[in-house]
N, C-alpha and C positions, 0 to 999 in steps of 0.2 A: 458790493463795494470791494475794490482791490487796490493794492498799492503797486504801481508800475513805475519803472525807471529805466532809462538808457543813458549811460555815460560814454561819451565819444572822445577819444584823444587822437590828435594828429602828431603826437610826439611820443616815441617809445619810452623815453626816460620819465615822462609824466604819466604813463599809463599804470593803473593799478588793477589787479584782478579782483579786488574787493572794494566795496563801497565804504565810504567813511562810516564809522561806527554809529554816529548820531543819526545819519540819514537812513541807514539800514534798520535801526531801531524804530524809527517813525514809520517806515514803510511796513515793517512786520506787524506793527500794531493794527494797521488797516486790514491785513490779510492773515489771520491767525491759523488758517486751516492748511496752508501749503506755502512753502518758500523755496525758490529755485533761482539759480543764476546761470548765465550762459555767456561765453565769450566768443566773439566773431572777429577774426583778424583778416586784414587784406593789406596790400601794399600801400603804405601811407597812412593807415588809420587802424584803430582797434575800437571795438564796441563791447561794452559790458551791459547785458540785459538782466534785469532783476524783477521778478514777479512774486507777489504775495497775495494769496487768494482768500477771500471770504466766500465760502461755499453756501449758496442758497438754492440753486436750481440745477436740475440735471445731474449728470455724473461729475464728480469732482475732477477737474482738469487742471493740472499743475501748469503754471506759466513761468517763463515764456514757452510758447509752442513753436516747433520748428518742423519744416517739411523736408522732403528728400532733396530739394533744390538749395537748401540752406537758408530759405526765407524764414524770418522770425517775426512773431506777432505777440503783442501785449495788449490786453483789453480790460478796461474798467467801465463796464456798462451793462445795460439790460436791453434785450430785444423783445419788445412786446408785440410788434406787428410790422408790416411793410415788406418783409421777405418771408419766404416759405421755410417752415421748420416744423419738426414733429414735437409733440408734447414730451417732455422729459429730456430733450436734447440740451446740451450745454451751449450757452451763448458764445463763449470764446471759440469753441470748435466750429460752430456754425459760421461765424464771421470769417474765421481763417479758411474754411473750405471755400467760401464764396470768393475771398480775395485770391486764393490760389488759382481759381478758374478765370480771373480777370485777364483779358488779353492786352489791355492798354490803359492809359490814364482815364479815358472816358468811362470805362467799365468800373473803375474804382470809385469815381465820382458818383456814378449812378447808384452804386451800392450804398454809399453813405447818405445819399439823398433819400433813399427809400426807407432806411432803418428808422423805426418809430421807437423812441426810448432815449434815456440819457446815456451819454458815452464820452469817453476819451480813449485814445489808442496810440500805439507806436507800432509801425510796420516797416521792417527792413527787407528790401529786395536785393538778394546777394548778387545776381547776375548784372544788374544795372547800377549797383552801389547807391541806390536811392533809399533815403530814410523819410517815410511819411509819418505825419502825426497831426493831431488836432482834437477839437472838442465839438460837442453838438452845438446847434444854433444858439441855445440859451446858456451854454456854459455850465450845465448842471453837474458835471463831473470835473474835478480839479485836474489841471495839468500846468506845471510851472516850467520855466526854462531859466537856465543860468549859463552865462558865457564868461569864460575865464579871461583874464588879461592876456592881450596879444594874440588871442584866437587859437591857443594851443589845444583847447578842449571846450566842450559844452556838455550840459546835462539836461535831460527832460525827466521830470518826476512828479508824482501825485502830490508830494509834500516836499518842503524845503528843509534845509538844515543850516545852522550857523557855520560860516567859514571865516576863520580868524583873519583880521586885517582888511576885510572887504565890507563895503556898505552897499545897501540896495542890491544884494546879490541875486535874489530870485524875483521873477516877475510872472504874472499869470500869462499863459499862452492865450492871445486874443482869440475869441470865438468868432473870428471874422471869416473863417473858412478852414481849409486844410492846407498844411504846409508840406513842402518837399525840399530836401537837401540832397545835392549830389556830393556824396562823401569823397569820391575819387577826385573830382574837380577841385574840391575844397583843399584836399591834401596837396595838390599841385600848385594852386594859385595862392594859397595861404590867406584867402579872403572867403568869408562864409556868406553865401547867398541863400536866402530863404525865398522859395517860390510859392506864391499864394494862389490858391484856387478858391475864389470867394463865393459867398452865397448870393443868389439872385432870385427874386421872387416871381414877378410876372413877365410874360413876353413883352418886349418893347422897353423894359426898364433899362436905363443906361448903366450897364454893368461896368463899363470903363470908368465912368464918373464915380460910381460907388466904390470901385476898387482903388482909385486914386486917393479918395478920402480915407479909406482904410489904411493904405500904404503910408500916408502922411502920419496918421495917428500911431501906427505901430513903430515906424522908424524913429519917432521922437524919443522913444524909450530904449532904443538899442545902442550898444557900443558902436564906436565909429568903424570898427573892422567888420561889423555885421550889417548887411543890407537886405532889404526885402523888395522883391519885384513881382509884378504880375506874370503869370505863366504866358509863354509866347503864343500858345494856341488859343488864348482867351477862353479857356474852358472854365466852367463854374459848377457849383452845387445848386440844386434847386431848394430854395427856402421851404421849410415845412409848414409855413403859415402864410395866410393870405393877407393883403393889406387891411388895415383897420376899417371897420364899418363906421362910416361917418354920417350915416343917415340920421336925420333928426326925428324924434318921436312925433307922431301925428296926434291931432286932437281926437278924443278928449284927453289922451294921456299926457300931452304936452303941458296942459294947464296944471295938473297936480304936481308934475315934476318941478315946475317953476315955483309953485307955492311952498314946497317943502324945502327949498334950498337954504333958507335961513333958520330952520328949526330942526330939533332932533326928532327923528321919526318915532311915532307911537304905533301901537298895535292897530289903532283905527286908521292911521295913515297907510300902513301896509295893506290892510284889508280893502281900503278904497282903491289902491293901485291894482289889486288883484281882481277888481270888478271888471277891468278891461280884459276882454277875451284874448287879445294878442299878448298882453303882458303875462297872463296866466299860462298861456301856451309856452312862452319863452322861459318862464321860471321852471316849468316842468322839464323842458329840454335841458336846461342847466343842471337840474338835479340828476337827470338820467345820465348825462355825459360824465359828470363827476362821480356818480355811483359806479359806473363801469371802470373808471380810472382807479378808484379805491379797491374794487373787486379784484382787479388784476394783481394788485400789490399784495393783498392779504391771503389769496388762495394758493398762489404758486410758491408754496413754502413746504419744506420737509416736515411731516407730522408723523406721530406714532399711530398710524392708522391700522397696523397689524396686531395691535394689542388685543389679547383675549379678554373677555369680561373679568376673569380672575386677576389679570395683570393690569387692568385699567386702574388708573389712579383715582383717588377721591377728588371730587371737584375742587376742594380747597387746596389740594396738593398739585394740581395741574399747572404747568407753566404757561405763561402768555408768550405767544410767538410774535405778537404785534404790540408795539407801544406807540403812544401818541404824545407829542409835546403839548401839554394841556394847561392852558391858562383860564379856561372857562369862557374865553371870548368866542365870537361868532365863528371864526375860522376853525378853531379846534373842536368846537361843539358840533359843527356840521360834519367834519371828518369823523369824529367819534360816532355820531349817529349813523353815518353810512357804513363805517366799519362794522358796526353792530349788525347790520343787515347781511353781511357776508362772512364774517368770522364764525366758525362753528360755535353753536350755542354753548357747548360744554367747555369752551376754551375761554379763559379770562382775557381781559384787555387791560394793559397797563396804562394808566393816565399819569404822566410824569409832570409834576408841578413843582417848580423851583422857586425858592425864596432866599433872599440875602438878608441878614440880620439888620434890623432898623429900630429906631426909637418909636414909642407909641404915638407921640405927637406927630412924628413924620408921617406915619401911616394914616392918621386921621386927616391931616392936611392934604396929603396926596390923594386920598380916597374921596374926600368930599368936594375937592375942586375938580373942575372939568379938566381931564388929562388930555394932553396932546397925543394924538395917535402916532405911535412909532412901532417898528418891528422889534421892540425890546421886551423881554420877559421880566425885567426887573429894573430896579435902580441900584447901582453899586453903592453900598453904604460908605459913609465917611468914618474916619478914625474915631471921632467923638461919638457917633451913634452906636458904635460897637461896644462901648464901655458900659452900657446900661445893663449890667448883669443881674439887677434886682428883678427885672421883669420875668414872667414865666416864659418858657420856650414858645408857647403858643402866641404870646404877644410879641416876642422878639421877631418872629417871622411872619407876622400877620400883615403882609404887604397886599396891595390891591389884587394881584393875580392869585394869591392864596384865597382871598375872600370870594372872588368870582369863580375860582376853581371849585370850591366847595359847593357853591350854588349850582354850578353846572353839573357836578356829580349827582346832586339830588334829582335834577331833571332827567338825567340819563337813567338813574335807578328807577324813577317813576315810569319812564318810557319802556324799559325792559327790566323788570325786577328779577327775571330768571338769569340774567347775565351777571357774572362776577366782574365787577368793576374794581380794579386794584388802583385806588387813589394813593399814589406814592408822593409823600411830602418830602421834598429834597431841601434840607436846610443847610445853608452854607455860611460858616463863620467867616469873619474878616481874615483871621489867620490862615485858614485853608484857602480862601480866595487869593490872598496875596502870594502864598507859596506856589500854588498850582498855576496861577496866571504867569508867574515869572519863569517857572521851570518847564511848563508844558503848553499852555494855551497861547501865549504870545507868539510862539513859533508857528502855530497852526493858522492864526489869524493873518500873519504876514504872507504876502507883501502888503495887504491892506493895513492902514495904520491910523485911522481916525478914532476918536473917543467912542463913537457909536459902534464901530467895528469891534473894539475891545469889549464894550459893554455887552453887546449881543453875543459875541464869541464866548465870553465867560458864561453867560446864561445858558446858551445852547450846549456847551460842553458839559456843565454840571447836570443839566436836565437829561441829556441823552446818555450820560453815564449810568443813570438809573439807580443810584445808591441813596437810599433814604429810609423813611418810615412808612410802613403800610398801616393805614388807618381802617379798622373794621369795627363792627358792632361789638366784637369781643375784646377790643383794646387796640394797642399800638405795638408793633414789633418791627425790628430792623428788617430791611428787604433790599434785594438787588434784582433789578429786572434782567431776565435772561433773553428778552426779545432781541432778535437780530435785525428786525425791520422797524424803523422809527418813522412814523407818519408825521408830517409837519405841514402847516399852511403857509410856509415861507413862499413869497412870491404872489400871494393873494392880493395884498394891498396895491401892488403895482398894476395888476390886471383888472382889479375890481374897484379902483378908486377909493382905497381905504385910508389914505392919509388925510390929515387936516388940510393940507395944501390943495387937495382935490376939491374940497368943499369951497375953499376960498376962490379957486379958479372958476368953479361953477357959478358962484355968486357974482363974480365980477365980469365974466365973459360968457356965461351961459353954457349950453351943451357943446357948442363948437369949441370953446376954450377948453372944456373938460376933455374932449376927444384929443385935442392937441397935447394936453398934459399926459394922458395915458399913452399916446403914441411915443412921446419922448421917454417915458418910463420904460416901456417895452424895448425901445431901441438901445437902451444902455443896461438892461437887466443882466446881461451876460458878464458885465464887468463889475457888478455891484456886490451881491451877497451869496450867490448860489455856489460858486466855487469855494468860498470861505466856509460855508456851512457843510459842504461835502468833506472838507478837510477836518473840521471840528468833530462832526458826528462819526466820521470814519475812523477817528483816532481810537474809538472804543471797539473796533471790530464790528461795526454795525452799519447798516445801509440807510442812508438818508433818502426818504421817499417824499419828494416835493410834489404833493398832489395838485397844486395849482400851477405847476410847471410842466405838466404833461402835454405832449404835442397833440394828443387827441382831445385835450381840454381847451388849450389855448386858442385854436382856430375858432372855437365856438364864441370866444370873446372878440376875436379880431373880425 
């Protein structure tokens, strides 16, 4: 996870060689290991590039990087496959080397079409005065844009910052493709034109129709002096996923699927489904693909492998390199179980479980009633509920996810008692919630602004911070997770029909209706929560690992 930024000014009097203090602060929180700025000037415009690196793989490479031609590159992403690279090489340098060898636009598009992994980038070509930028197909890495009044300047950044006197300043760069700006032409014409190179999936797909639809959506949120157009050559990126598989299940599997639509599944229901040979095969394929995804995340990390036996730490003193946002629900349980298969056995795994203070009767009501499935780790407490100071701390924070988290911990301990499972209870008071929501979290959630975005943003921020209480057989002590990689199941509900509305659609319109609902969910996932959660988790100098948003996992569902 890195913080990248490019500020462009077309007016000398409005250009500053330093970023605004607030923006620089938020970028540096994302990249604690290296910070660097670079200024590039030309006739009619000036660019300030700012890079802040979280070092996880390969040799530490400061950003921005520049070559002998004056080209500049900023990268916030991971390369897992798709292009050739050697173990131990740095992703940023790999991508820049490939870009430097590109001869034309088609080469650049081919490169980003092949990269497997989450990414956002900014790339400046000095000779052509072109500025390229964009996000991966799912929008798993944040990139925002801000256009100043009258078109005198604009800014691209992983995170935004408040600018006095302006409303709705920052917007997420749409993950509709890659954009290009001709800076020289803009400086002359005084109008800013964004050229779009859109995603296209299969041969024969009407890329023009899809592009027009994207252009209409993007233009609706832009200032009047900014326009977006399709590239003249009609070039495009190849989508990393194939169309949704709409095949209906065949008998005898179709009958059990229909019968369980109106009831909660039991162990017997699942066992009956697994009697079907095809279903059992598909389930195993699912586990294998997800397991590989988790393995890539947890193994490619720096570890103290050169320690001699005398230097080796006691098991209880070893730090966890991997943490999991852990509610005890099926998403986090599956990820934890798979991480256990791949993380070295002598290394602990942090299970981060967040709870916001609540009244006892609220807990009982919420826990006993059937809860509507949402991607929220908590319920934000009311002012009244926080005043019940007579309850013990355990009762004050005994929310549903704390209860299921403890149950899940016992299952994991039974599955592998040799593993040290650090169950971290993160208890958040109303006072702390209100203060940090106002000063820190709200700026990360923006430009998203719904109540649900606020609720989930707060839960994910406190959980990924990893400051809480470590509960062990020997007692309870304060603890702060040092893990730089945070595994999360965010995106699973959209891909695997985890919301209650999916059940309703299945009950009313069958498998065909469910397929349509999932297709709609996946079509809009890049504009929903992935960029938000990247900003929220990255604020702690940690990498958000969205296991259900991996490109080698998603095609399996599609």
